[in-house]
N, C-alpha and C positions, 0 to 999 in steps of 0.2 A: 888899877883895878877898873876905874871908870872907862878907860879906853878899851879894855878887854870886853867889858859888858856891851859897849857900843858896837864892837866888832861882831860879837855874837848876835846882837840884834839885827845888824845889817845882813849877816849871813842867813839868819832865819827868814828875813824878808825876801832875800834873793831866792832861797830855797822854796818859799811859798809861791813866789812868782813863777819859778820854773815848773812847779807842780801844776799850777793852774794853766800854764801854757801847754804842757804836754798832755794834760787830761781834758783839754777843751773838746767839745763835741765836733765831729767832722761833718762835712757837708758834701753832697754829690756835686758834680759839675752840671749845673742846670742847663748849660748849652747843649749837652748831649741828648736832651729830650726835645729840643726845638725842632719843629717841622715833622715830628712823628705823628702818623695817623693811627689812632687806636683801632684795634680789631678785637671786639669782645668775643667773637667766635673762637679765634685762636687763643684768646685769654682764658677760655674755659679749659683748654688743654694745659696751659701754664698753671692754672688753679689746681687741677688734679695732680699734676706732676709735683707741685710744691706742697701738696698735702694740707692746704689751709684749713679745710673743713674738719679734718681729723682732730685738730687741737681747739678750734674756735667755735664749734657748735656747743650748745649747753650740755652738761653732763647727762649721758644716757639718751641724748636726742638722736633721732634718725637723721642721717645726712641727706639722702634723697637727691633729687635733681636740682632743687633750689634751696640749699641749706640756709638756715638762719644763723648767722655768725655772731650769736649773742655772748659768747665767751662763758667763763665760769668754771671750766675744768681745772682741777688742781694738779700740779706737777711738783711732787716732793723732790728735794735735792739735799745734798750735804750742807747747803747754805741757807736753807729755809724752804718754804713752800710758795711756789709761784702760781698765779691764777691767770689763765688766758683772758685777754681783754675782749670787749665787744669791738668787732671790726666790721660790723654791718654798715650799710649806707645811712644809718640814722645820723643826722647832722649834730646832735647833742651827745648822745650816749656812745655813738660809734664814730666812724671816720668819714661821714658824709660831707663834712666841711673841709676836708683836706684837698689841696691841689696836688698836681703831679709831683712836684718837687718835695712836698711834705711826705707823700707816700713813698717816694724813692729814698728819702733820707731815713725813714723808718725801716724800710725793707733792707736797704743795702748798707746803712751806716749805724743802725740801731740808735737813732736819735729822734725824739719826738718833735712835733711842730713847735713846742715851747723851748726846745733846745736842751732837753734832759736825756741822759743816757738810758737806754733800755737794757734790762738784764739779758744776758746771752742765753737764757732759756728760750728766747726768740732766736732762731738760727740765722741771724743776719751775717754771721761770719761766712756761712755757706752762700747765702743769698747775695752777698757782695759781688759774686761773679755772674749774676743774671744780666742779660743784655738789656739796654735801655728799652728796646722795642718790646721785649717780654714784660718789663715792668709796666709800661703804658698799657699793653693789652690786658694784663692781669687786673689792673685798676678798673679798666673799662668793663670787664666781665663782672667784677665784684659790685659795681654800681647797679647791675641788673638784679641783684639778689634782694630778698626781703629785708626791710629795716627792722631793728629791734631797739626798744628804749631801755633795755636791761642795763642797770648800772654795773660798773666794773667792781669786782671784788679786790680789795687791796692785797698786795703780796704780804705774806707773813715771813718777813726777813728781819733778823735782828742786827744790831751794830756789831762789827763795822760794815757788814755787807749792805746795810741799809743806806750807807753814804754813797750815793750814786756817782758823785764826781770821780771817785776812785776807779770806776769802770773805764774811764778814759785810759788809765794806766794798764788795766787788763786788756783793753783792745790793742794797746801799743805792743804788749807782750805776745798776745795770742790771736790777734785779728788778721793774720796773713791772708791775703786774698789771691795769692798765686795758686796755680793748679798743683795738686799733690803729685799727680802723674804728669810730668811735664811734656813727655813725648809719646804720643799715641799712634801716629802714623797714617791712619785712614779716616775718611769722613765719618764712617759708622762709629769708630772708636771715639772720635771727637764728640759726636753727639751723645754717646754713652757716658763719656766723662762729664759732659755738661749736665746731663740728667742726674747722675749719681753725686757728683761733687758740688753742684750748684743747686738746681731746682729741687731734686729729691732729697738733698741734705742727708744722705744715708750715713755719712760719717758721724753725724751728731749722736747717733745711738750705737753704731757698730764699731766705733773707735774708742779705745780707753782714754781717760782724761788724767791729767796730773792733779796734784793737791789743790791747785787754784782753779781747777775746772777747765783748763785749756786742753784742746785735743792733742793727743800724742801722735803727731803726724808720722813719726817713724814707725808706728804700729797701726798704720792705716787699715781700717776695716777688719782688724783681727779679733774683734769682740770686746765686750765691756760688761760692766754690771751697773744697772740703773736702779736707784731707789724706787720702790714701788713696782718695778718690772722684773727685777732679778737679773739673771745672766742673759745677755744678748749675744747670740753666736757670732763668730767670725764668718766672713763671707769671701775671704780670699781662697784661691785654689787649694792651699794647704789646709784650710779649715773646712772647705765645702767642696766635695768631689763630685759636683754636678756638672753636666755638660751645658753649653749655652742654651740648648733646646730645653733642658730641664728647668733652667732658671727662668727663661721666657714663659714657659707654661705655668710655672708657679706664680709668676706675677700676674698672669691672666686668670688663673683658676683658684689659686690658693692651695693647690695640691702638690705635695712633694713627690719625688720619684718612688718613695716607699708608701705612698697613698695616705700619709698623714696630712693634716690640714693646718693652715695658718691660724694662729690664735693671738689674743692680746692685742697690742698695738699694731702688730704686723698684719692683722686682719684688715685694719683700716688702710694700711699701705697698699695691700692687694686690691682693695675696693677702688682706690684711686688709680693704681697702675692699670687695672683692667679696662679703664675708660680711655686710655691713651691709644694712639695708633699702634698697630702691630710693629711697625718699624722702630718705634721708640722702645718698646719692650725688648726687641731683638738687640738694639744698640746697648741698652743697659746690660743685658746678658753677655754681650761680647766684651764690654769693658770689664765687668766683674771677672769673667773667665780669663782675661788677659793679664790680670794683676800678678805681680811677682810673688 
């Protein structure tokens, strides 16, 4: 019996060691950022395409040309309520004390400077595909925005979801960073794929999720239901019979072909997309219209 108990103990320790190994926080390759010169002007386009202000301004705050990224907006989910953090340049309450690798780890790996996993309410699974240059440019632009000393609101998440180490396992299961549409064929479609699948993270809302909150990539952009938002429509050609011109105009103006207008969270998306170069909106429209 004593030998059996020792065996169980050893197996438990081995299992625990494996768990901590596979759930360890990942890190970006810091060398990929060496020698890059930041361009905050281009970073402004990255900022709008990524929709940072839509989530990180204070509740009911105006976005404007120089948004204050004080955080505080609530995002209900099946796992609890998440609150957007302060990502302004404040060195204490915000992210003003972060270096480039800290920022990249947060954006692309979902890992804090202290080595803690972030919840995937932050769309780092999509942002993992952002280029190093765009990460550097985005950080440079965000450093030009006003600072806020607003303290972060703690997430309202109960056990077991409050145990962040387990998020390493979630990332292992659902953190795929390859392209959903692997072969697009033209530079315009490649740009559209990058804007939709990476920067714009459109799949985070328009794709259904499984019971553990992972994106169902086999049902890419076919629509979903979000707590607090209700039904989110599909935007594949079988769900949305708009021409590429209709889609591009909607992203610029917020008006549908039937003269309805964007509302809810989509109104913020249109506000962001309308500030992008026309070529980017056309690329997004081409990608969406080309989906199977």
